[in-house]
The first five atom37 places (N, CA, C, CB, O) and aatype in JSON, in Angstrom:
{
  "aatype": [20, 20, 20, 20, 20, 20, 20, 20, 20, 20, 20, 20, 20, 20, 20, 20, 20, 20, 20, 20, 20, 20, 20, 20, 20, 20, 20, 20, 20, 20, 20, 20, 20, 20, 20, 20, 20, 20, 20, 20, 20],
  "atom_mask": [
    [1, 1, 1, 1, 1],
    [1, 1, 1, 1, 1],
    [1, 1, 1, 1, 1],
    [1, 1, 1, 1, 1],
    [1, 1, 1, 1, 1],
    [1, 1, 1, 1, 1],
    [1, 1, 1, 1, 1],
    [1, 1, 1, 1, 1],
    [1, 1, 1, 1, 1],
    [1, 1, 1, 1, 1],
    [1, 1, 1, 1, 1],
    [1, 1, 1, 1, 1],
    [1, 1, 1, 1, 1],
    [1, 1, 1, 1, 1],
    [1, 1, 1, 1, 1],
    [1, 1, 1, 1, 1],
    [1, 1, 1, 1, 1],
    [1, 1, 1, 1, 1],
    [1, 1, 1, 1, 1],
    [1, 1, 1, 1, 1],
    [1, 1, 1, 1, 1],
    [1, 1, 1, 1, 1],
    [1, 1, 1, 1, 1],
    [1, 1, 1, 1, 1],
    [1, 1, 1, 1, 1],
    [1, 1, 1, 1, 1],
    [1, 1, 1, 1, 1],
    [1, 1, 1, 1, 1],
    [1, 1, 1, 1, 1],
    [1, 1, 1, 1, 1],
    [1, 1, 1, 1, 1],
    [1, 1, 1, 1, 1],
    [1, 1, 1, 1, 1],
    [1, 1, 1, 1, 1],
    [1, 1, 1, 1, 1],
    [1, 1, 1, 1, 1],
    [1, 1, 1, 1, 1],
    [1, 1, 1, 1, 1],
    [1, 1, 1, 1, 1],
    [1, 1, 1, 1, 1],
    [1, 1, 1, 1, 1]
  ],
  "atom_positions": [
    [[-1.89, -18.37, 25.83], [-1.47, -18.33, 24.43], [-0.09, -18.97, 24.33], [-1.45, -16.87, 23.89], [0.84, -18.58, 25.03]],
    [[0.04, -19.94, 23.45], [1.34, -20.61, 23.36], [2.35, -19.74, 22.59], [1.18, -21.98, 22.67], [1.98, -18.77, 21.93]],
    [[3.58, -20.11, 22.68], [4.67, -19.31, 22.15], [4.59, -19.16, 20.62], [6.0, -19.94, 22.53], [4.86, -18.08, 20.1]],
    [[4.24, -20.22, 19.91], [4.18, -20.16, 18.45], [3.09, -19.19, 17.98], [3.92, -21.56, 17.88], [3.31, -18.42, 17.05]],
    [[1.94, -19.24, 18.62], [0.84, -18.34, 18.25], [1.24, -16.89, 18.52], [-0.45, -18.7, 19.01], [0.91, -16.0, 17.73]],
    [[1.92, -16.65, 19.62], [2.36, -15.3, 19.95], [3.37, -14.79, 18.92], [2.97, -15.27, 21.35], [3.29, -13.63, 18.51]],
    [[4.29, -15.63, 18.51], [5.27, -15.23, 17.5], [4.61, -14.94, 16.16], [6.32, -16.32, 17.33], [4.96, -13.96, 15.5]],
    [[3.65, -15.76, 15.75], [2.96, -15.55, 14.49], [2.14, -14.26, 14.53], [2.05, -16.75, 14.17], [2.07, -13.54, 13.53]],
    [[1.54, -13.97, 15.67], [0.78, -12.73, 15.81], [1.7, -11.52, 15.7], [0.04, -12.71, 17.16], [1.36, -10.53, 15.05]],
    [[2.86, -11.61, 16.31], [3.83, -10.52, 16.25], [4.3, -10.29, 14.82], [5.02, -10.81, 17.16], [4.39, -9.15, 14.38]],
    [[4.6, -11.37, 14.11], [5.03, -11.25, 12.72], [3.93, -10.65, 11.86], [5.45, -12.63, 12.16], [4.19, -9.79, 11.02]],
    [[2.7, -11.09, 12.06], [1.58, -10.58, 11.27], [1.36, -9.09, 11.53], [0.3, -11.36, 11.6], [1.11, -8.33, 10.59]],
    [[1.45, -8.67, 12.79], [1.28, -7.25, 13.1], [2.41, -6.41, 12.49], [1.23, -7.05, 14.61], [2.17, -5.32, 11.99]],
    [[3.61, -6.93, 12.54], [4.75, -6.23, 11.94], [4.59, -6.11, 10.43], [6.05, -6.94, 12.26], [4.88, -5.05, 9.86]],
    [[4.14, -7.17, 9.78], [3.93, -7.14, 8.33], [2.82, -6.15, 7.97], [3.57, -8.54, 7.81], [2.95, -5.41, 7.0]],
    [[1.76, -6.13, 8.74], [0.67, -5.19, 8.48], [1.16, -3.75, 8.63], [-0.51, -5.46, 9.42], [0.79, -2.88, 7.85]],
    [[1.98, -3.51, 9.63], [2.51, -2.16, 9.85], [3.39, -1.74, 8.67], [3.32, -2.1, 11.17], [3.28, -0.62, 8.19]],
    [[4.26, -2.66, 8.21], [5.16, -2.32, 7.11], [4.41, -2.13, 5.8], [6.21, -3.41, 6.95], [4.84, -1.35, 4.95]],
    [[3.3, -2.83, 5.62], [2.52, -2.66, 4.4], [1.89, -1.26, 4.35], [1.42, -3.73, 4.31], [1.7, -0.72, 3.26]],
    [[1.58, -0.7, 5.49], [0.93, 0.62, 5.53], [1.93, 1.77, 5.61], [-0.01, 0.69, 6.71], [1.62, 2.88, 5.17]],
    [[3.12, 1.53, 6.15], [4.07, 2.61, 6.39], [5.24, 2.52, 5.41], [4.58, 2.57, 7.86], [6.15, 1.72, 5.6]],
    [[5.21, 3.34, 4.36], [6.2, 3.27, 3.29], [7.61, 3.62, 3.76], [5.79, 4.19, 2.16], [8.57, 2.97, 3.37]],
    [[7.73, 4.65, 4.6], [9.06, 5.08, 5.03], [9.73, 4.01, 5.89], [8.96, 6.39, 5.82], [10.93, 3.77, 5.75]],
    [[8.97, 3.36, 6.77], [9.54, 2.29, 7.61], [9.94, 1.1, 6.76], [8.53, 1.86, 8.68], [10.97, 0.47, 7.01]],
    [[9.14, 0.8, 5.74], [9.46, -0.32, 4.85], [10.78, -0.08, 4.12], [8.32, -0.55, 3.84], [11.61, -0.98, 4.01]],
    [[10.97, 1.14, 3.61], [12.2, 1.47, 2.89], [13.41, 1.43, 3.83], [12.09, 2.85, 2.24], [14.48, 0.97, 3.45]],
    [[13.22, 1.93, 5.05], [14.31, 1.92, 6.03], [14.72, 0.49, 6.37], [13.89, 2.68, 7.31], [15.91, 0.19, 6.45]],
    [[13.74, -0.38, 6.56], [14.04, -1.77, 6.88], [14.76, -2.46, 5.72], [12.75, -2.52, 7.23], [15.7, -3.22, 5.94]],
    [[14.31, -2.21, 4.5], [14.96, -2.82, 3.33], [16.41, -2.34, 3.2], [14.18, -2.49, 2.04], [17.29, -3.13, 2.86]],
    [[16.66, -1.07, 3.47], [18.03, -0.55, 3.42], [18.9, -1.23, 4.47], [18.03, 0.96, 3.63], [20.07, -1.52, 4.21]],
    [[18.35, -1.48, 5.65], [19.11, -2.15, 6.7], [19.44, -3.58, 6.3], [18.33, -2.14, 8.02], [20.56, -4.04, 6.52]],
    [[18.48, -4.29, 5.7], [18.74, -5.65, 5.24], [19.81, -5.67, 4.15], [17.46, -6.29, 4.73], [20.68, -6.54, 4.15]],
    [[19.75, -4.72, 3.23], [20.74, -4.68, 2.15], [22.12, -4.36, 2.69], [20.35, -3.64, 1.1], [23.12, -4.91, 2.22]],
    [[22.2, -3.48, 3.67], [23.5, -3.15, 4.27], [24.06, -4.37, 5.01], [23.36, -1.94, 5.24], [25.26, -4.64, 4.95]],
    [[23.19, -5.1, 5.7], [23.62, -6.31, 6.41], [24.11, -7.37, 5.41], [22.46, -6.87, 7.28], [25.13, -8.02, 5.64]],
    [[23.38, -7.53, 4.33], [23.78, -8.52, 3.31], [25.1, -8.13, 2.67], [22.69, -8.65, 2.22], [25.92, -8.99, 2.36]],
    [[25.32, -6.84, 2.48], [26.56, -6.36, 1.9], [27.74, -6.62, 2.82], [26.46, -4.87, 1.6], [28.83, -6.96, 2.35]],
    [[27.55, -6.47, 4.13], [28.62, -6.74, 5.09], [28.97, -8.23, 5.13], [28.21, -6.26, 6.49], [30.14, -8.59, 5.24]],
    [[27.95, -9.08, 5.06], [28.21, -10.52, 5.18], [28.89, -11.08, 3.94], [26.91, -11.26, 5.43], [29.54, -12.13, 4.02]],
    [[28.77, -10.41, 2.79], [29.4, -10.9, 1.56], [30.89, -10.6, 1.55], [28.74, -10.26, 0.33], [31.66, -11.3, 0.88]],
    [[31.31, -9.58, 2.27], [32.73, -9.21, 2.27], [33.59, -10.18, 2.99], [32.92, -7.87, 2.87], [34.81, -9.99, 3.06]]
  ]
}
């Protein structure tokens, strides 16, 4: 399996997991917002 296919599979599995798990999705969004807030300062 080449590297690109492996990366796409990993991203797809992660997206599927986040679509089903509401608490993990909210936690990840909070982390992204906190990171964006730090980079703006």
